[in-house]
C-alpha positions as CSV (number, residue, x, y, z in Angstrom):
1,M,-0.1,0.1,0.1
2,T,1.4,3.5,-1.1
3,G,0.2,6.9,0.0
4,P,-1.1,8.4,3.3
5,W,-2.7,5.1,4.3
6,A,0.4,3.3,4.0
7,L,1.9,5.9,6.5
8,L,-0.8,5.5,9.0
9,L,-0.5,1.6,8.9
10,Q,3.5,1.6,9.3
11,V,4.3,0.5,13.0
12,A,4.0,3.1,15.5
13,E,5.9,2.0,18.8
14,P,4.0,3.3,22.0
15,A,5.6,6.7,23.1
16,E,4.7,9.7,24.8
17,L,5.6,12.9,23.4
18,S,9.0,13.9,23.9
19,K,10.2,16.2,26.7
20,Q,10.9,18.8,24.3
21,M,8.4,19.1,21.4
22,S,10.7,19.9,18.0
23,V,9.9,23.0,15.8
24,F,9.5,20.6,12.7
25,Q,6.9,18.6,14.7
26,A,5.0,21.7,16.0
27,A,4.8,23.1,12.4
28,M,3.7,19.7,11.2
29,L,0.8,19.6,13.7
30,G,0.1,23.1,13.1
31,I,-0.7,22.1,9.2
32,V,-2.7,19.3,10.5
33,Q,-4.6,21.5,12.7
34,G,-5.4,24.2,10.3
35,L,-6.3,22.1,7.3
36,T,-8.9,19.8,9.5
37,E,-10.2,22.2,12.0
38,F,-12.7,23.5,9.6
39,L,-13.0,20.6,7.3
40,P,-15.7,18.0,8.5
41,I,-13.3,15.3,9.3
42,S,-12.0,16.0,13.1
43,S,-9.1,18.2,13.9
44,T,-9.0,16.5,17.3
45,A,-8.7,13.1,15.7
46,H,-5.7,13.9,13.0
47,L,-3.8,15.5,15.9
48,K,-4.4,12.4,17.9
49,V,-3.8,9.7,15.6
50,V,-1.1,11.5,13.1
51,P,1.6,11.9,15.7
52,V,1.0,8.5,17.5
53,A,1.2,6.9,13.9
54,L,4.4,8.5,13.3
55,G,5.7,7.4,16.6
56,W,5.7,10.9,18.5
57,G,3.2,10.3,20.8
58,D,-0.2,12.0,22.0
59,P,0.6,15.7,22.1
60,G,-2.1,16.2,24.7
61,V,-5.3,18.1,25.0
62,A,-3.5,21.5,26.1
63,F,-1.3,21.6,22.8
64,T,-4.2,20.8,20.9
65,A,-6.5,23.5,22.3
66,V,-3.6,26.2,22.2
67,I,-2.8,25.8,18.7
68,Q,-6.4,26.2,17.9
69,L,-5.8,29.9,18.7
70,G,-4.1,30.1,15.2
71,S,-7.6,28.9,13.8
72,I,-9.5,31.3,15.8
73,A,-7.2,34.2,14.3
74,A,-7.6,32.8,10.9
75,I,-11.5,32.6,11.4
76,L,-11.6,36.0,12.9
77,W,-9.6,37.7,9.9
78,Y,-11.5,35.9,7.4
79,F,-15.1,36.6,8.9
80,W,-14.3,40.1,10.4
81,D,-16.8,42.2,8.1
82,D,-19.5,39.3,9.0
83,L,-18.9,39.4,12.6
84,T,-18.9,43.1,13.1
85,Q,-22.1,43.7,10.8
86,V,-23.8,40.8,12.9
87,T,-22.8,42.6,16.2
88,V,-23.6,46.1,15.2
89,K,-27.2,45.3,13.7
90,M,-27.9,42.7,16.5
91,V,-27.8,45.7,18.9
92,Q,-29.5,48.1,16.7
93,A,-32.2,45.5,16.1
94,A,-32.6,44.9,20.0
95,K,-32.9,48.7,20.5
96,R,-35.6,48.9,18.0
97,S,-37.3,45.4,19.4
98,D,-36.7,44.2,16.1
99,Y,-36.3,40.6,17.0
100,A,-37.3,39.2,13.4
101,S,-34.3,40.9,12.1
102,P,-31.8,38.4,10.1
103,D,-28.7,39.8,12.1
104,F,-30.4,39.5,15.4
105,R,-31.4,36.0,14.8
106,V,-28.0,34.8,13.7
107,G,-26.3,36.4,16.7
108,L,-28.6,35.1,19.2
109,G,-28.4,31.6,17.4
110,I,-24.6,31.9,17.9
111,F,-25.2,32.7,21.7
112,L,-27.6,30.0,22.2
113,G,-25.9,27.7,20.1
114,T,-22.5,28.1,22.0
115,L,-24.2,27.2,25.5
116,P,-24.8,23.4,25.0
117,I,-20.9,22.8,24.4
118,V,-19.9,25.1,27.3
119,I,-22.0,23.6,29.7
120,C,-21.1,20.3,28.5
121,G,-17.3,21.1,28.6
122,L,-17.9,22.1,32.3
123,L,-19.3,19.2,33.2
124,I,-16.8,16.9,31.6
125,K,-14.2,19.1,33.6
126,A,-16.2,18.7,36.9
127,L,-16.8,15.0,36.4
128,V,-13.8,13.5,34.4
129,P,-10.9,15.2,35.6
130,D,-8.6,12.8,33.7
131,F,-10.3,13.4,30.3
132,D,-7.0,13.6,28.6
133,N,-6.4,10.1,29.4
134,S,-10.1,8.8,29.3
135,P,-10.9,5.7,26.9
136,L,-13.1,8.4,24.7
137,R,-9.8,9.6,23.5
138,N,-8.1,6.5,22.3
139,S,-7.6,5.7,18.7
140,S,-10.5,3.0,18.5
141,T,-13.1,5.4,19.7
142,I,-11.9,8.1,17.2
143,A,-12.0,5.5,14.3
144,Q,-15.5,4.3,15.5
145,M,-16.7,8.1,15.9
146,S,-15.2,8.7,12.3
147,I,-17.2,6.3,10.9
148,I,-20.3,6.9,12.8
149,M,-20.2,10.5,11.7
150,A,-19.7,9.7,8.0
151,L,-22.8,7.7,7.8
152,L,-24.6,10.7,9.5
153,L,-23.2,13.0,6.9
154,A,-24.1,10.7,4.1
155,G,-27.7,10.5,5.6
156,A,-27.8,14.3,5.8
157,E,-26.7,14.6,2.1
158,W,-29.6,12.0,1.0
159,L,-32.3,13.7,3.2
160,G,-31.3,17.3,3.4
161,K,-33.6,19.5,1.3
162,R,-31.0,22.4,1.0
163,K,-33.7,24.8,0.3
164,R,-32.7,27.5,2.9
165,N,-29.9,30.1,2.6
166,F,-28.1,32.0,5.2
167,N,-30.6,34.9,5.4
168,D,-33.1,31.9,6.4
169,L,-31.2,31.0,9.4
170,D,-33.6,31.0,12.6
171,L,-33.1,30.2,16.4
172,R,-34.1,26.4,15.4
173,D,-30.8,26.6,13.3
174,G,-28.6,27.7,16.2
175,V,-30.0,25.5,19.0
176,G,-30.2,22.5,16.7
177,M,-26.2,23.1,15.5
178,G,-25.3,24.0,18.8
179,F,-26.2,20.7,20.3
180,A,-24.7,18.9,17.5
181,Q,-21.3,20.9,18.1
182,A,-21.5,19.8,21.8
183,L,-20.9,16.1,20.5
184,S,-17.7,17.5,19.2
185,L,-16.3,17.1,22.5
186,I,-15.8,13.5,21.6
187,P,-12.6,13.3,19.6
188,G,-13.3,11.8,16.1
189,V,-16.7,13.6,16.0
190,S,-15.6,16.9,14.3
191,R,-17.0,20.0,15.4
192,S,-17.4,21.4,11.8
193,G,-18.5,17.9,10.9
194,S,-21.4,17.6,13.4
195,T,-22.8,21.1,12.7
196,L,-22.5,20.9,9.1
197,T,-24.3,17.6,9.3
198,A,-26.9,19.1,11.7
199,G,-27.5,22.3,9.4
200,L,-28.1,19.9,6.3
201,F,-30.6,17.9,8.1
202,L,-32.2,21.2,9.1
203,G,-32.5,21.9,5.2
204,L,-29.8,24.6,5.0
205,E,-27.9,24.9,2.0
206,R,-24.5,23.2,1.9
207,A,-22.6,26.6,1.9
208,A,-24.9,28.3,4.3
209,A,-24.4,25.5,6.6
210,A,-20.7,25.6,6.6
211,R,-20.6,29.6,7.2
212,F,-22.8,29.2,10.0
213,S,-21.0,26.4,11.3
214,F,-17.8,28.8,11.2
215,L,-19.7,31.5,13.2
216,L,-20.7,29.3,15.7
217,G,-17.5,27.7,16.5
218,I,-15.7,31.2,17.0
219,P,-16.8,31.1,20.7
220,A,-16.3,27.5,21.4
221,I,-12.8,27.4,19.7
222,T,-11.8,30.5,21.5
223,L,-12.9,29.6,25.1
224,A,-11.2,26.1,24.7
225,G,-7.9,27.7,23.4
226,L,-7.7,30.4,26.3
227,V,-8.8,28.1,29.1
228,E,-6.1,25.6,28.0
229,L,-3.6,28.5,27.5
230,K,-4.1,29.3,31.1
231,N,-3.5,25.7,32.1
232,M,-0.4,25.7,30.1
233,F,0.9,28.9,31.8
234,D,0.0,27.5,35.4
235,A,1.8,24.1,34.3
236,G,4.9,25.4,32.8
237,T,5.8,24.5,28.9
238,S,8.4,22.1,29.7
239,S,6.6,19.5,27.6
240,V,6.2,21.6,24.7
241,G,8.3,24.9,24.7
242,W,7.4,28.3,23.7
243,L,9.1,28.2,20.4
244,P,7.3,25.1,19.0
245,L,4.0,26.6,20.6
246,I,4.4,29.6,18.6
247,V,5.4,28.0,15.2
248,G,2.6,25.6,15.7
249,T,-0.1,28.3,16.2
250,L,1.1,30.7,13.4
251,V,1.4,27.6,10.9
252,S,-2.3,26.4,12.0
253,A,-3.5,30.3,11.3
254,I,-2.2,30.1,7.8
255,A,-3.2,26.7,7.0
256,S,-7.1,27.3,8.7
257,Y,-7.4,30.4,6.7
258,I,-6.6,28.5,3.6
259,S,-8.9,25.6,4.5
260,I,-11.9,28.1,5.2
261,D,-11.8,29.6,1.8
262,W,-11.5,26.5,0.1
263,L,-14.2,24.8,1.9
264,L,-17.0,27.5,1.4
265,R,-15.9,27.6,-2.5
266,F,-16.1,24.0,-2.7
267,L,-19.5,23.7,-1.0
268,K,-21.0,26.4,-3.4
269,Q,-20.3,23.9,-6.1
270,R,-20.2,20.3,-4.7
271,S,-21.5,17.8,-2.0
272,T,-20.0,16.5,1.0
273,W,-19.6,13.0,-0.4
274,V,-15.7,13.3,-0.6
275,F,-15.5,13.8,3.2
276,V,-17.8,11.0,3.9
277,W,-15.7,8.7,1.8
278,Y,-12.4,10.2,3.7
279,R,-14.1,9.6,7.1
280,L,-15.2,6.1,6.3
281,A,-11.6,5.1,5.1
282,F,-9.7,7.0,8.1
283,G,-11.7,5.1,10.6
284,V,-11.3,1.7,8.9
285,A,-7.6,2.5,8.3
286,I,-7.2,3.1,12.1
287,L,-8.9,0.0,13.0
288,A,-7.0,-2.1,10.9
289,A,-4.0,-0.8,12.2
290,I,-5.0,-1.2,15.7
291,A,-6.5,-5.0,14.8
292,T,-2.9,-6.0,13.0
293,G,-0.7,-4.6,16.0
294,R,0.7,-1.8,13.7
295,M,-0.7,1.0,15.9
296,Q,-1.3,1.3,19.4
297,N,-4.7,1.8,20.8
298,I,-3.9,4.8,22.9
């Protein structure tokens, strides 16, 4: 077997991340983060599986969340005009009591849609303090969730009516996609994948669902990155190092911007089937590697 799947199926010795992550490793993980954060294929899954498959070990939740700040910088840059318009017009609509305003609905939808992932995240922190080492983060769970979400995305492609555009968004979309976003706390689900799938089931056009998915993700990704950045400050950076962390974040920002622009253009003309097949292949390859002993289930 040749190509990327051959790399995944190569023998990966069990290992923890080295005491000092190299700049090269950080840059590579920044590319992985940036290219997969906004594509419906799960950045968390790839950030866990790719370094494990390469024998680098698991970079951990903290590193993963911090380099997401690069992704949030990219999305703020890309959607700055949209965010400014929604914020200003939402305030203006509230002053006029014009609650039917499209911008007010989008803004309120983002707020309400953020609550489920915040509440679930706090519950996980409180009830599962060692979530970083939880079975929910092992490679087999990631593979299974990748396959399940591929099937759900396929169902959304088949059943979604795709008759409503971005201006037709309402609170139902915000709440529905918000609950779907909360599922992304399980590695392998994919925040963008779960919200895009929910949007298609709710009858949104592909590009409209992706655009709202990006806007909805801004608070969640920002909060996760800031919380873990604080934790890393408190714990120190001996396991990563500041230079690799900075490099990984900058590379993540550039790759994220490219992936956002590409996906929006892609979904205006094409379906999500390429991501369905990719997720199926990704999940099956991981399970095959684990079953044959070529990859550790960590």
